[in-house]
N, CA, C and O atoms as a GROMACS GRO file, in nm:
protein
  268
    1MET      N    1  -2.056  -0.110  -5.138
    1MET     CA    2  -2.056  -0.004  -5.042
    1MET      C    3  -1.915   0.012  -4.985
    1MET      O    4  -1.848  -0.088  -4.957
    2ILE      N    5  -1.870   0.133  -4.967
    2ILE     CA    6  -1.738   0.162  -4.913
    2ILE      C    7  -1.751   0.178  -4.762
    2ILE      O    8  -1.834   0.255  -4.712
    3ARG      N    9  -1.666   0.104  -4.690
    3ARG     CA   10  -1.668   0.114  -4.543
    3ARG      C   11  -1.566   0.217  -4.498
    3ARG      O   12  -1.454   0.224  -4.549
    4LEU      N   13  -1.606   0.294  -4.402
    4LEU     CA   14  -1.512   0.387  -4.340
    4LEU      C   15  -1.430   0.311  -4.238
    4LEU      O   16  -1.465   0.200  -4.198
    5ARG      N   17  -1.321   0.370  -4.195
    5ARG     CA   18  -1.230   0.305  -4.102
    5ARG      C   19  -1.300   0.263  -3.972
    5ARG      O   20  -1.272   0.156  -3.919
    6ASP      N   21  -1.391   0.345  -3.921
    6ASP     CA   22  -1.462   0.313  -3.797
    6ASP      C   23  -1.559   0.197  -3.813
    6ASP      O   24  -1.594   0.131  -3.716
    7GLU      N   25  -1.602   0.173  -3.934
    7GLU     CA   26  -1.702   0.070  -3.957
    7GLU      C   27  -1.642  -0.068  -3.983
    7GLU      O   28  -1.715  -0.166  -3.990
    8VAL      N   29  -1.512  -0.076  -3.996
    8VAL     CA   30  -1.447  -0.204  -4.024
    8VAL      C   31  -1.466  -0.296  -3.904
    8VAL      O   32  -1.452  -0.254  -3.789
    9ALA      N   33  -1.498  -0.422  -3.931
    9ALA     CA   34  -1.522  -0.518  -3.824
    9ALA      C   35  -1.395  -0.539  -3.743
    9ALA      O   36  -1.286  -0.554  -3.799
   10SER      N   37  -1.410  -0.540  -3.614
   10SER     CA   38  -1.297  -0.558  -3.525
   10SER      C   39  -1.273  -0.707  -3.504
   10SER      O   40  -1.368  -0.784  -3.492
   11THR      N   41  -1.144  -0.747  -3.500
   11THR     CA   42  -1.112  -0.888  -3.477
   11THR      C   43  -1.105  -0.920  -3.329
   11THR      O   44  -1.115  -1.037  -3.292
   12SER      N   45  -1.089  -0.820  -3.244
   12SER     CA   46  -1.083  -0.846  -3.100
   12SER      C   47  -1.223  -0.837  -3.041
   12SER      O   48  -1.306  -0.758  -3.087
   13PRO      N   49  -1.249  -0.918  -2.939
   13PRO     CA   50  -1.382  -0.913  -2.877
   13PRO      C   51  -1.401  -0.782  -2.800
   13PRO      O   52  -1.304  -0.722  -2.755
   14PRO      N   53  -1.525  -0.738  -2.785
   14PRO     CA   54  -1.547  -0.613  -2.712
   14PRO      C   55  -1.509  -0.631  -2.566
   14PRO      O   56  -1.519  -0.741  -2.512
   15PRO      N   57  -1.466  -0.523  -2.502
   15PRO     CA   58  -1.428  -0.535  -2.361
   15PRO      C   59  -1.549  -0.576  -2.277
   15PRO      O   60  -1.659  -0.525  -2.295
   16SER      N   61  -1.525  -0.669  -2.185
   16SER     CA   62  -1.635  -0.718  -2.102
   16SER      C   63  -1.671  -0.618  -1.993
   16SER      O   64  -1.784  -0.618  -1.943
   17GLN      N   65  -1.575  -0.534  -1.958
   17GLN     CA   66  -1.599  -0.438  -1.851
   17GLN      C   67  -1.512  -0.316  -1.877
   17GLN      O   68  -1.397  -0.328  -1.918
   18LEU      N   69  -1.567  -0.201  -1.853
   18LEU     CA   70  -1.489  -0.079  -1.870
   18LEU      C   71  -1.386  -0.068  -1.758
   18LEU      O   72  -1.414  -0.109  -1.645
   19PRO      N   73  -1.268  -0.014  -1.789
   19PRO     CA   74  -1.168   0.001  -1.682
   19PRO      C   75  -1.219   0.097  -1.575
   19PRO      O   76  -1.286   0.196  -1.605
   20SER      N   77  -1.187   0.066  -1.454
   20SER     CA   78  -1.232   0.151  -1.343
   20SER      C   79  -1.142   0.272  -1.330
   20SER      O   80  -1.029   0.274  -1.379
   21ALA      N   81  -1.192   0.372  -1.263
   21ALA     CA   82  -1.115   0.495  -1.242
   21ALA      C   83  -1.007   0.475  -1.138
   21ALA      O   84  -0.906   0.545  -1.139
   22SER      N   85  -1.026   0.381  -1.049
   22SER     CA   86  -0.931   0.355  -0.943
   22SER      C   87  -0.860   0.223  -0.967
   22SER      O   88  -0.924   0.123  -1.000
   23ARG      N   89  -0.729   0.222  -0.951
   23ARG     CA   90  -0.656   0.097  -0.969
   23ARG      C   91  -0.691  -0.005  -0.861
   23ARG      O   92  -0.686  -0.125  -0.886
   24ARG      N   93  -0.727   0.043  -0.742
   24ARG     CA   94  -0.761  -0.047  -0.632
   24ARG      C   95  -0.883  -0.132  -0.669
   24ARG      O   96  -0.892  -0.248  -0.628
   25ASP      N   97  -0.975  -0.075  -0.745
   25ASP     CA   98  -1.095  -0.150  -0.785
   25ASP      C   99  -1.061  -0.263  -0.881
   25ASP      O  100  -1.136  -0.360  -0.891
   26ASP      N  101  -0.949  -0.251  -0.952
   26ASP     CA  102  -0.911  -0.353  -1.050
   26ASP      C  103  -0.853  -0.477  -0.983
   26ASP      O  104  -0.853  -0.584  -1.044
   27ARG      N  105  -0.805  -0.466  -0.861
   27ARG     CA  106  -0.741  -0.578  -0.793
   27ARG      C  107  -0.846  -0.659  -0.718
   27ARG      O  108  -0.933  -0.602  -0.652
   28PRO      N  109  -0.838  -0.790  -0.726
   28PRO     CA  110  -0.932  -0.871  -0.649
   28PRO      C  111  -0.901  -0.863  -0.500
   28PRO      O  112  -0.788  -0.838  -0.459
   29GLU      N  113  -1.004  -0.884  -0.420
   29GLU     CA  114  -0.989  -0.882  -0.274
   29GLU      C  115  -0.908  -1.002  -0.231
   29GLU      O  116  -0.939  -1.115  -0.269
   30VAL      N  117  -0.804  -0.980  -0.152
   30VAL     CA  118  -0.718  -1.087  -0.104
   30VAL      C  119  -0.725  -1.089   0.047
   30VAL      O  120  -0.711  -0.986   0.112
   31THR      N  121  -0.748  -1.207   0.101
   31THR     CA  122  -0.753  -1.221   0.245
   31THR      C  123  -0.617  -1.272   0.292
   31THR      O  124  -0.574  -1.381   0.254
   32LEU      N  125  -0.551  -1.194   0.376
   32LEU     CA  126  -0.421  -1.230   0.428
   32LEU      C  127  -0.434  -1.282   0.570
   32LEU      O  128  -0.526  -1.243   0.642
   33PRO      N  129  -0.344  -1.368   0.611
   33PRO     CA  130  -0.345  -1.410   0.750
   33PRO      C  131  -0.311  -1.290   0.840
   33PRO      O  132  -0.239  -1.200   0.797
   34PRO      N  133  -0.361  -1.288   0.963
   34PRO     CA  134  -0.340  -1.172   1.051
   34PRO      C  135  -0.193  -1.137   1.071
   34PRO      O  136  -0.159  -1.019   1.077
   35TRP      N  137  -0.106  -1.236   1.082
   35TRP     CA  138   0.036  -1.205   1.107
   35TRP      C  139   0.098  -1.135   0.989
   35TRP      O  140   0.191  -1.056   1.007
   36LYS      N  141   0.050  -1.161   0.867
   36LYS     CA  142   0.103  -1.091   0.750
   36LYS      C  143   0.039  -0.954   0.735
   36LYS      O  144   0.106  -0.858   0.697
   37ARG      N  145  -0.090  -0.945   0.766
   37ARG     CA  146  -0.162  -0.820   0.752
   37ARG      C  147  -0.108  -0.715   0.848
   37ARG      O  148  -0.099  -0.598   0.813
   38ASP      N  149  -0.071  -0.757   0.969
   38ASP     CA  150  -0.028  -0.663   1.071
   38ASP      C  151   0.122  -0.637   1.070
   38ASP      O  152   0.171  -0.559   1.152
   39ARG      N  153   0.196  -0.699   0.979
   39ARG     CA  154   0.342  -0.686   0.980
   39ARG      C  155   0.387  -0.541   0.968
   39ARG      O  156   0.477  -0.498   1.041
   40ARG      N  157   0.325  -0.464   0.878
   40ARG     CA  158   0.368  -0.327   0.857
   40ARG      C  159   0.337  -0.240   0.978
   40ARG      O  160   0.419  -0.159   1.020
   41ALA      N  161   0.218  -0.258   1.035
   41ALA     CA  162   0.181  -0.181   1.154
   41ALA      C  163   0.271  -0.216   1.271
   41ALA      O  164   0.312  -0.128   1.347
   42ASN      N  165   0.302  -0.344   1.287
   42ASN     CA  166   0.389  -0.386   1.396
   42ASN      C  167   0.530  -0.331   1.379
   42ASN      O  168   0.593  -0.292   1.477
   43ALA      N  169   0.579  -0.327   1.256
   43ALA     CA  170   0.712  -0.272   1.231
   43ALA      C  171   0.716  -0.124   1.267
   43ALA      O  172   0.813  -0.076   1.325
   44HIS      N  173   0.610  -0.052   1.233
   44HIS     CA  174   0.605   0.092   1.265
   44HIS      C  175   0.599   0.112   1.416
   44HIS      O  176   0.667   0.200   1.470
   45THR      N  177   0.519   0.032   1.484
   45THR     CA  178   0.510   0.042   1.630
   45THR      C  179   0.644   0.011   1.695
   45THR      O  180   0.684   0.077   1.791
   46ARG      N  181   0.715  -0.090   1.642
   46ARG     CA  182   0.847  -0.125   1.696
   46ARG      C  183   0.944  -0.009   1.680
   46ARG      O  184   1.019   0.021   1.773
   47LEU      N  185   0.943   0.057   1.564
   47LEU     CA  186   1.031   0.172   1.543
   47LEU      C  187   0.999   0.285   1.640
   47LEU      O  188   1.090   0.348   1.694
   48LEU      N  189   0.870   0.310   1.663
   48LEU     CA  190   0.832   0.415   1.758
   48LEU      C  191   0.880   0.383   1.899
   48LEU      O  192   0.931   0.470   1.970
   49MET      N  193   0.863   0.257   1.940
   49MET     CA  194   0.904   0.216   2.075
   49MET      C  195   1.056   0.223   2.091
   49MET      O  196   1.105   0.265   2.196
   50GLU      N  197   1.130   0.184   1.988
   50GLU     CA  198   1.276   0.191   1.995
   50GLU      C  199   1.323   0.336   2.002
   50GLU      O  200   1.416   0.368   2.076
   51ALA      N  201   1.258   0.425   1.926
   51ALA     CA  202   1.296   0.566   1.930
   51ALA      C  203   1.266   0.626   2.067
   51ALA      O  204   1.345   0.703   2.120
   52GLU      N  205   1.152   0.589   2.125
   52GLU     CA  206   1.117   0.639   2.258
   52GLU      C  207   1.216   0.588   2.364
   52GLU      O  208   1.255   0.664   2.452
   53ALA      N  209   1.255   0.463   2.354
   53ALA     CA  210   1.352   0.407   2.450
   53ALA      C  211   1.488   0.476   2.435
   53ALA      O  212   1.554   0.505   2.534
   54ARG      N  213   1.529   0.502   2.312
   54ARG     CA  214   1.657   0.569   2.288
   54ARG      C  215   1.656   0.711   2.345
   54ARG      O  216   1.752   0.754   2.408
   55MET      N  217   1.546   0.784   2.322
   55MET     CA  218   1.536   0.920   2.375
   55MET      C  219   1.534   0.919   2.527
   55MET      O  220   1.591   1.008   2.590
   56SER      N  221   1.468   0.820   2.586
   56SER     CA  222   1.465   0.809   2.732
   56SER      C  223   1.605   0.783   2.788
   56SER      O  224   1.643   0.843   2.888
   57ARG      N  225   1.680   0.695   2.724
   57ARG     CA  226   1.818   0.667   2.768
   57ARG      C  227   1.906   0.791   2.756
   57ARG      O  228   1.986   0.820   2.844
   58GLU      N  229   1.890   0.864   2.645
   58GLU     CA  230   1.969   0.986   2.626
   58GLU      C  231   1.934   1.091   2.731
   58GLU      O  232   2.023   1.158   2.783
   59ALA      N  233   1.805   1.105   2.762
   59ALA     CA  234   1.764   1.202   2.865
   59ALA      C  235   1.817   1.161   3.001
   59ALA      O  236   1.861   1.247   3.078
   60TRP      N  237   1.814   1.032   3.032
   60TRP     CA  238   1.867   0.984   3.160
   60TRP      C  239   2.018   1.011   3.169
   60TRP      O  240   2.068   1.052   3.273
   61THR      N  241   2.090   0.987   3.058
   61THR     CA  242   2.235   1.011   3.055
   61THR      C  243   2.264   1.159   3.079
   61THR      O  244   2.355   1.193   3.155
   62ARG      N  245   2.188   1.248   3.013
   62ARG     CA  246   2.209   1.392   3.033
   62ARG      C  247   2.178   1.432   3.177
   62ARG      O  248   2.248   1.516   3.235
   63ALA      N  249   2.074   1.373   3.235
   63ALA     CA  250   2.038   1.407   3.374
   63ALA      C  251   2.148   1.362   3.470
   63ALA      O  252   2.180   1.433   3.565
   64ILE      N  253   2.205   1.244   3.447
   64ILE     CA  254   2.312   1.193   3.533
   64ILE      C  255   2.438   1.279   3.516
   64ILE      O  256   2.505   1.310   3.614
   65ASP      N  257   2.469   1.317   3.391
   65ASP     CA  258   2.588   1.400   3.367
   65ASP      C  259   2.573   1.539   3.429
   65ASP      O  260   2.672   1.596   3.475
   66ALA      N  261   2.452   1.592   3.432
   66ALA     CA  262   2.430   1.726   3.486
   66ALA      C  263   2.441   1.728   3.638
   66ALA      O  264   2.474   1.832   3.696
   67SER      N  265   2.415   1.616   3.703
   67SER     CA  266   2.417   1.616   3.851
   67SER      C  267   2.554   1.586   3.907
   67SER      O  268   2.571   1.582   4.029
   0.00000   0.00000   0.00000
């Protein structure tokens, strides 16, 4: 019997699981310590607070110069 290309036995094992549509589903859940988990949020909050302080100083300087 002649085998067609699709019928040839595969040497690799069949995939155990189909790939997911989302890459996030492929990554295992990792539990981070709170100080590492919050680092990005804290950095963003720090930048906002520094920008607010800088704008406040600039406004105070303009108010003093105007008077």
